[in-house]
N, C-alpha and C positions, 0 to 999 in steps of 0.2 A: 314368814311365812311365805312357803312357794305356793304358787298359782295353782287351780286346780286342771286337768288336763285339757279341759273345754274351755278354760280361760285362753291357757297357751295356745289353742288349735285355732280360736278366734284371734288373736295377736298376730300368729303367722299369716292367716289369711287377710286382714288388714294391713301387712306390710305388703305382701303380694299384690293387693292392689294398690295398693299406693304407688308401687313401682311401676305400675301398668298405665299407657297413653290410654285413651278412647279406641285406638284401633288396637290394643293389646299387644303393642311391641314396647319393652321395657325404656322407661324413661332414664334420660343420662343422669346420674347421680349429682346431688348437688355441691358444689366446691365448701367442703367444712374448714380448710386452711389451719384449722387449731391441731389440737392434740386429739387423736382418736385411739379409743382400746379396741384390741382385737384379741376376741378369746378363740380357739381353736381346739378342736379335741379330733381324733379319730380313733376308728377302734375295727375290730372283728371278730365276727363271731368263729372261733376257730384260729388258729395261727399258724400256718395262714387260713384263712377263711373268707367267707363272704363279709367284705369291708365297706366301709362309709364314712363319709366327714362332715363335722359339722362347724360352723362358723357365725359368728356373731359380731358384728361391729356395733361399739356403743360412743357417742356422744359426750363424753363427759359436761359439756358446758352447759348443754340444753337437758341432761339428766336422760337421753332416750335410745333406743337402740334404733339404729339408721340402717340396719340391713341384717338378716338371717338368712343362710345359705345351707341347705345339705344335700347329698349325692350319695348314691352308691359307687362304688369307684372297683368293683368286681370282686376277684379273689387277690387277697394282698395278707401281709404281715399286719399286727399291732402298728408294728415303726414305722412301715412304709405310708398306713394311713395317717398316722400323726406326722409324718412330713407333707404328706401330699396335702393335709388340712392346711396346715400353715402355707404352703405354694397358694393354693388358692385363696385363700385369706389375705395374704399379701398382695395378689394381682387385684383382688376387691378393693381393697382399702385404698389401694395406689389411684383407683378412678376418683377418690374424693379429694385428692390433692392435701394430705395433712402436713404439717409442719411435723408434726412429732407421732408416730406410731409407737404404741405399747403394746408388744405381744404377749399374752397371756397363754402359758401350755402347763399342762398339768404332769406332762412327762419332763422329767427331770433329767433322763438320758439326754435328750435332745436339746434342752434349755445349756446343759454342761459341754454338749458336742459344739453348738452356737457359740458359744462364748470362748470356746477353743482349749477349756478344762481338761475334756475328753476327746481321746481323737475317734473318728469314724472310721471302725474296722470293718464292715460290711461293704464289700465291693459294690453292693446293689443302691445302697445308701449315698453312697459318693455323689451322685449325679443329684440327686434330690438335694443334697446339703450345697454344692455348687448354685443350684437353680437359687437357692434361698438367697445364699449370698448376692446373687446379682439383682435378684429381685429387691433386696434391701439398699443397694447402692443407688437405687433409682427413685430414694424416697430419702427428704431431708435428715431425718433420724429415726431410726428405728432401736428399739430395746425388747431385749426378751426376757421374761418374768416366769418363773417357776410358781404355779400357785397349786394350794390343794384341789384334790379332784372336787371336792364337794363345793368349793368356790367355782367351779367349772360347769357346772351343772347346766346351764341353756345348751352350752356344746355339746355336753355329751348327750342331752335330750335328742338333739337334731339328729345326732349320730344315731341313735337307738329308732327314730321315727323312720329315717332312712331305710334302717333295715327291716324295721317291722312291716313299712306298707308295701314292700318288694319282696316278701320272703323267698329265699332260695329254691327252687322247684323240688317236690319230694320225688324220689322214685320210689315204684314198688318194685318188689324183689318178683321174680318168677317162680314159682314152684318147680 
């Protein structure tokens, strides 16, 4: 059963509080050293439209979420948002020094592009692909797995949270 919205909000608040030291500065993440699971999602309202990313890092050895992150990224396409979520997720995961990182994405297209099964045809996506490949080489072991959207609900929820908390401005038409 999924947690209630309030339970999810409390969880996010707790994660943020734990990540800040007494002066309000972000504390350095602990060294995990084992396997970390990374769940990422990106989305836009409109395509292109207002876009956001959501990231969840899980330590399976302890069975707990070690970090969540969400942010608006401006006007982008869904695919750019998916790529940017993975880029930010790889950067965050790298701070924990995992021996193995398993990246879970609900975008089958991106997983197949990363595996080389599909080519990246859009020129705007190629630099993002190259950045992901570069970030992946900085970690001992990285794998990319496609998962059903329902199994990526935490990251998806963070995307929607970022978009809902900072809605795009509405403009009134003049008569």
